[in-house]
N, C-alpha and C positions, 0 to 999 in steps of 0.2 A: 483335404486341404493341401494346396500347392506348397511344396517344400521351397523354403527361401534359399536363394543363392548366397554363398558366403564370400566375403572379401576380408582378407586378413593381412595385417602388417604391411600395407602398401603406402606409398607416398604418391598422392594424386595431385597433379598440376594442371594448369590451363583452365580457361574459362569454361564453365558448365561441364565439369569433368564427369559428372553422373547425372546429367540433365534428364529429367523424366524417369529416373530409375524407380523400380518398385520391387517389393518382395525380396529385400536384401537384409542380411545380417552383416554389419560392418564392424570389425574388431581391430583395435590397435593400429588404426590407420590415420595418417596425417593428410588433411586437406591443406595443401600449401598455397602458393600464389595461384590466383585465378578466382574470379568472382563467380558467385552463384553455382557452387558445385553440386548442390542437390535440389535445384529449382524444379518445381512441379513434380516432386517425388511423392511416393505414397507407400505405406506399409514397410517402413524402414526401421530396423533396430540398430542402434549404435552403442558400442561398448569401448571404453578406454581410448577413445579417439580424440583428435585435436582439429580444431578449425583455426586457421591462421590468416584467412582473408575474408573479404566482405561478402555479405548476403548469402550465407550458406543454405538457409532453409526458408525459401519464399514459395508461397502458393503450394505448400505441401500438406499432406494429410496422413494421419495415423502414424505418428513418429514416436519412437521410444528411445530415450537417451539415458545412459547410465555411466558414471565415472568418466565423463568427458570434459574437455576444456575448450572454451572460446577465448582466444587471445585477443589483445586489444584491437587489432586490425580486423577482427571478424565482426565489425560493427554492423548495426542494423541486421542482426543475424537471423531473427525469426520474424518474418512479417507475413500477414495474410495466410497464416497456417492454422489448420484446425486439427484438434485432437492430438496434442503433444504432451508427453510426460517426460520430465527431466528429474533425475535423481542423482544425489551425491556428485554434483558437478560444480565447476567454477566458470563463471561467465565474466571475464575481464572487460569485454567489449560494451560500450554504451549503446543506447538506443535499441535495446533488444525487446522483442515481443511487441509488435504493433498490429492492431486490427486482427488479432487472433481469437479463435473460439475454442473453449475447452482446453485450458492450460493447467497442468498439474505439476507443481514444483515442490520437491522434498529435499532437504539438506543441500541447498544450493547457496553459494556465495556470489554476490555481485559487488566486487570492489570498486567498480566504476558504473554505477547504476543510473547515470544521468539519462533522463527522458526514456526510462524503461517502463514497459507495460502500459503503453498508451492505447486507449480506445479498444481494449480487449473485453470479451464477454465470457463469463464462466471460468473463474480462476480459483484454484485451491492452492494454498501455500502453507508449508509446514517446515519449521526450523530454517528460516531464511535470514541471511545477513546481507544488507545492502547499504551502499554509500553513494549518494548522489542526489542532485536536485531534480524536482519535477517527476517524482516516482508515482506511477500508476494514475496518470492524468486521464480523466474521462472514461475509465473502465467501469464495468458494472458486474453485479452478481459474483462477488468475491467472498471467499471464506479463507481467513488467515489465522494461523495458530503459531505463535513463536517467531514473530518478525522482529529483528533488531535493525532499526533504520537510522542512518545518519544522513540527513539531507532535507533541505527546505522545500516548501511548496508541494508537499506530498498530498496525494489523493484529491487533487483539485477536480471538482466536477464528477466524482464517482457516485454511483448509485447502488443501493442494495448491497451493503458491505457489512460483514461481521469480522471483528478482529479480537483475538484472545491472547492473553499471556505474552504481550509484546512490549517493546521498549522503543519509543519513537522520540528521537531528538530532531525536531522539525519545526521550523518557523512557518507560519501560514498553512498549517495542515488542515485538510478537510474543507477548504474554501469551496463554496458553490456546490457542496455535496447534498445528497438526498438519501435519507434512510440508511444512516451509518450507525452501527452499534459496536461499542468497544467495551470489552470485559477485562477485568483483572490486569490492567496495563498501566504503564508509566508514560506520560506525554510531557515533554518540555519544549517550549518554543513560543515566541510571541504570536499574538493575534490568532489564536486557535479558533477554527470553525467559522470564520466570518461568512456571512451570507448563506449559511447552510440551512437545510430544512430537515427536521426529524433526526436530530443528532442525539444519541443516547450514550451515556457513559455510566458504567456500572462497576463498582469496586475499583475505581481508577484513582491514581495520584497524578495531579496536574500542576505544572508550573507555567504560567502564561501571563505576560504583560498584556493588558487589554484583551484577555481571552474571552471567548464565547460571546461575541457581540454580533448584532444584526442577524440573529438566528431565529427562525420560525420553528417553535416547538423543540426546545432544548430540555432533555431530561437527564438528571444526574442522581444516581442512587448510591449512597454509601461511598462518596468520593471525598478525597482530600484536595484542598487547594493550597499549595505552598507558594509563597512569594508571588501571589497572583493579585494584581491591582487593576482597578477600573474594569471590573468584570461585568458582563451581562448587559452592556449598553444596548438599548433598543432590541433586546431579546425577549421573547415569551419563554418562560422558564418554569420548570418544576424541579428544584434543586434540593437535594438532601446532602448537606456538606458536614463531614465530620471534622470538628475543630473550627479554626478561625478562617475567615476570609479577610484579607487585608483591606480591600475597598471594593464597593459596588457602586456603579454609576448608571442611573437612568434606565433600569429595566422596564420593558414595555408592559409586562403583566405576568401573572402567575404567582408562585409561592417559592420563597427561598428560606430554607431552614438551616440554621448553623448554630454552633456554640457561641460564636462572637463575630461581629463585623467591625473591623477597625474604623472604617469611614464609609458611611452610607450617604450618597448624594442623589436626591430625587428632585428634579427641576420641574415644577408644575407647568412651565411654559414649553417644556419638551415632551413630557410624558404625563399620563394621568396617574397620580399617586394611588388612587383608589383601586387601580387594577392589579397592584402587586401587594402580596401579603408577606410580611417578614416575621419569621418565627425564631425566637431564641430558645434553645433548650435550657431547661433548668439545670444548674450545676448541682451535682450530688455531692454532699459532704459526708464524710465518714466520722 
């Protein structure tokens, strides 16, 4: 195997400073002013380094990043890049990771995550904190464990996604999505999941005004709905809810099991009441 050349503690300036570079180990280096410093690079390892300007990793392949920082002006930092691993790093720049394949992120913070992870395929995320709207639009084949997200309109149009042990504060999450499963997580935000297909929530706590509407095949297992009103409108649903649901409006079909429903509205001129079964658990007295 060819030994990689080493770059250590340098300050690199100017456009395309290492254009087309390959087989490098870059340590404690600052990519200062100058766009596209590592465009079309491959087989690069980066440790303890900083990106301070735009478009650092475009059209790159086989990139490993650890203990690095993207500053705010390193926006649109990783586009059209395949096989990239980022660990223990901070990405302050927005619009990062677009149209990438095979992205692995571990212990990464995104304090300005607006429009991040768009149209990517093959993403694994573990212990991630992100703040920003339109996170992960139109991406697919995602496996996420331990995401804390502050931002609206997240996961719009995603496909084939599993999320575990996460905390999502997000209005309009999972709109237009297909085949999303969320385990052991907390989700708070209005209008959860509208126009989705095959949305499954297992052991989750949800707070959502007009949540889970217009969904084709919504499954909820052992979930809590807190302060959730006008739920399930025009959705086909198989919901096992622990506790009370404040209100349910015009479900299209399926089964809803709960301890109590505060207000149930089924309008025969809008939906067929015979297509939805409502089951109330018997209260156990000691």
